[in-house]
C-alpha positions as CSV (number, residue, x, y, z in Angstrom):
1,M,-16.8,-48.7,20.1
2,P,-13.5,-50.4,21.4
3,L,-13.8,-53.2,23.6
4,L,-14.3,-52.5,27.4
5,E,-11.2,-53.0,29.4
6,K,-11.6,-53.0,33.3
7,L,-9.0,-51.4,35.2
8,I,-7.9,-51.5,38.9
9,I,-5.8,-48.8,39.9
10,I,-3.0,-49.4,42.7
11,G,-2.6,-46.4,45.1
12,A,-5.4,-44.0,46.2
13,A,-3.5,-40.8,46.4
14,N,-3.6,-38.9,42.9
15,P,-6.8,-38.1,41.2
16,H,-4.9,-36.9,38.2
17,I,-5.0,-40.6,37.1
18,I,-9.0,-40.3,37.0
19,R,-8.7,-37.4,34.6
20,L,-6.2,-39.2,32.4
21,I,-8.5,-42.1,32.0
22,E,-11.6,-39.8,31.3
23,D,-9.3,-38.1,28.6
24,I,-8.3,-41.4,27.0
25,N,-12.0,-42.6,27.0
26,L,-13.0,-39.2,25.4
27,S,-10.7,-39.7,22.6
28,G,-12.6,-42.7,21.5
29,N,-9.4,-44.8,21.2
30,R,-10.0,-47.0,24.1
31,H,-12.9,-47.7,26.5
32,L,-11.6,-48.0,30.0
33,Q,-13.7,-48.6,33.2
34,I,-12.3,-47.9,36.6
35,V,-13.4,-50.9,38.9
36,G,-11.7,-49.3,41.9
37,F,-8.5,-48.5,43.8
38,L,-6.3,-50.7,46.0
39,D,-4.5,-49.2,48.8
40,N,-3.0,-50.9,52.0
41,R,-4.0,-47.7,53.8
42,F,-7.7,-48.4,53.1
43,Q,-8.6,-48.4,56.8
44,E,-7.5,-44.7,57.2
45,L,-8.8,-43.9,53.7
46,G,-12.4,-44.9,54.0
47,N,-14.1,-46.5,51.1
48,D,-14.3,-43.7,48.5
49,F,-11.7,-41.8,46.4
50,Y,-13.3,-39.1,44.3
51,G,-16.3,-41.2,43.6
52,Y,-14.6,-44.5,43.0
53,T,-14.3,-47.4,45.4
54,I,-11.4,-48.4,47.6
55,I,-11.6,-52.0,47.2
56,G,-9.3,-52.7,50.0
57,G,-5.6,-53.5,50.3
58,F,-3.4,-55.4,47.8
59,E,-4.8,-58.8,49.0
60,S,-8.1,-57.8,47.8
61,I,-6.9,-58.6,44.4
62,A,-7.6,-62.1,45.0
63,N,-11.3,-61.4,44.6
64,F,-10.8,-60.8,40.9
65,R,-9.9,-62.9,37.9
66,T,-6.6,-62.2,36.1
67,E,-8.0,-62.6,32.6
68,E,-10.6,-59.7,33.4
69,I,-8.8,-57.0,34.9
70,L,-5.9,-54.8,33.9
71,L,-3.7,-53.0,36.5
72,I,-1.8,-49.7,36.6
73,N,0.4,-48.5,39.4
74,T,0.2,-44.8,40.5
75,I,2.8,-45.2,43.5
76,A,5.4,-42.9,42.5
77,G,6.9,-41.3,45.8
78,K,9.9,-43.6,45.7
79,M,10.7,-45.8,42.9
80,E,11.9,-48.6,44.9
81,I,8.5,-49.0,46.4
82,R,7.0,-48.5,43.0
83,E,9.0,-51.6,41.8
84,E,8.2,-53.6,45.0
85,T,4.4,-53.1,44.7
86,T,4.3,-53.7,41.0
87,K,6.4,-57.1,41.4
88,Y,3.9,-58.2,44.1
89,F,1.1,-58.2,41.4
90,L,3.3,-59.5,38.7
91,D,4.5,-62.5,40.8
92,K,0.7,-63.4,41.0
93,G,0.2,-63.3,37.3
94,W,-1.7,-60.1,36.9
95,R,-1.3,-57.9,33.8
96,F,-0.4,-54.2,33.7
97,T,-1.4,-51.9,30.8
98,N,0.0,-48.4,29.4
99,L,-2.0,-45.2,29.8
100,V,-1.0,-42.6,27.4
101,H,-2.9,-39.3,27.1
102,P,-4.2,-38.7,23.6
103,N,-2.4,-35.7,23.1
104,T,1.0,-37.4,23.4
105,N,2.5,-38.5,20.2
106,I,4.3,-42.0,20.7
107,G,5.0,-42.5,16.9
108,R,8.4,-44.2,16.6
109,V,8.8,-44.8,20.2
110,T,9.5,-48.1,21.8
111,L,7.3,-48.5,24.7
112,G,7.2,-51.2,27.4
113,T,4.0,-51.8,29.6
114,G,2.8,-50.3,32.9
115,N,3.8,-46.9,31.9
116,I,1.7,-43.6,32.6
117,I,2.1,-40.5,30.4
118,Y,0.1,-37.5,31.4
119,E,-1.0,-34.8,29.3
120,N,1.5,-32.5,27.3
121,A,4.4,-35.0,27.7
122,L,6.8,-34.8,24.7
123,I,8.3,-37.9,23.7
124,Q,10.5,-37.5,20.6
125,P,11.2,-40.3,18.2
126,Y,13.3,-43.3,18.7
127,V,13.1,-42.9,22.4
128,K,13.1,-46.2,24.1
129,I,11.1,-46.6,27.3
130,G,11.1,-49.5,29.5
131,N,8.3,-50.7,31.9
132,H,6.4,-49.0,34.8
133,C,7.7,-45.6,34.3
134,V,5.8,-42.4,34.9
135,F,6.0,-39.2,32.8
136,S,4.3,-36.3,34.4
137,S,2.4,-33.3,32.6
138,N,4.6,-31.2,30.6
139,S,7.6,-33.4,30.9
140,G,9.8,-34.2,27.8
141,V,12.4,-36.7,26.6
142,G,14.8,-35.9,23.7
143,H,15.4,-38.0,20.7
144,E,17.3,-41.4,21.0
145,S,17.3,-41.3,24.9
146,V,16.7,-44.5,26.7
147,I,14.7,-44.8,29.9
148,D,15.0,-48.1,32.0
149,D,12.2,-49.5,34.2
150,F,10.6,-47.6,37.0
151,C,11.7,-44.4,36.5
152,F,9.8,-40.9,37.3
153,V,9.8,-37.9,35.1
154,G,8.5,-34.8,37.0
155,P,6.3,-32.1,35.8
156,A,8.1,-29.7,33.4
157,S,11.3,-31.7,33.7
158,Y,13.2,-32.3,30.4
159,I,15.8,-35.0,29.4
160,C,17.7,-34.2,26.2
161,G,18.7,-36.2,23.4
162,K,20.7,-39.5,23.5
163,V,20.6,-39.5,27.3
164,T,20.6,-43.1,29.0
165,V,18.6,-43.3,32.4
166,G,18.9,-46.3,34.4
167,K,16.4,-48.1,36.6
168,C,14.7,-46.6,39.6
169,V,15.8,-43.1,38.6
170,Y,13.7,-40.1,40.2
171,I,13.9,-36.8,38.2
172,A,11.9,-34.2,40.2
173,V,9.8,-31.3,39.0
174,G,11.6,-28.7,36.6
175,A,14.9,-30.6,36.4
176,K,17.0,-30.6,33.1
177,I,19.5,-33.1,32.0
178,L,21.8,-32.2,29.1
179,P,22.3,-34.3,26.1
180,R,24.5,-37.6,25.8
181,L,24.8,-38.2,29.7
182,V,24.4,-41.3,31.7
183,I,22.2,-41.4,34.7
184,E,22.8,-44.6,36.6
185,D,20.4,-46.7,38.5
186,G,18.6,-45.4,41.7
187,A,19.8,-41.7,41.2
188,L,17.6,-38.8,42.3
189,I,17.7,-35.6,40.5
190,A,16.2,-32.7,42.8
191,A,13.7,-30.2,41.7
192,G,15.1,-27.5,39.4
193,S,18.4,-29.0,39.0
194,M,20.6,-29.0,35.8
195,V,22.6,-32.0,35.1
196,A,25.8,-31.3,33.1
197,K,27.8,-34.5,33.8
198,N,27.2,-38.3,34.3
199,V,25.5,-39.3,37.6
200,G,26.6,-42.5,39.4
201,R,24.5,-45.2,40.8
202,G,22.4,-43.9,43.8
203,Q,23.6,-40.3,43.6
204,K,21.4,-37.4,44.7
205,I,22.1,-34.3,42.5
206,M,20.9,-30.9,43.5
207,G,21.6,-27.4,42.1
208,V,22.5,-25.5,38.8
209,P,24.9,-26.9,37.7
210,G,23.9,-30.2,39.5
211,K,26.4,-31.5,42.3
212,A,26.4,-34.5,44.4
213,L,25.1,-34.2,47.8
């Protein structure tokens, strides 16, 4: 049996992360134990999240030892907040891990750390993925694309081949990005949009074809 890895989850909002961890454990490739959740809203949430303990706010991490615990960040509503919360823990010396669903093939993929890849995601060969990204169920990334840090790829969205996606980009559910485009830092692609030309820094794109708001 693989060595036990103890995991604390940042953000008590998405029970999907629990099922992902269960599926990873069932595959036999890793043995992950959920120690609990950290959420600064703990006073309104209570002390239980689908059978797991809400330990407390972010400062409660001080009750644990860095060498014994791995972290994963599930906060994904705004990428800037995801980046800010992640850096809070990195600055204190904490380590993050990747969670990749066992039915996702990441062979010949360059993968950073702190990434979450849910079931049925398709990551084609020679894709380069940075750190702390989220790839939702049934999302896809075409061959030789490059995804920078702190990006969100929504359910059933697809990034075609040789696309470059900058830092803190949010691609909502069902969006499509055509090949060889550049999506600059901080861009937001609205649900169901089709992107057919490059997207500038911080632009918000909506529609088919996508237009800047």
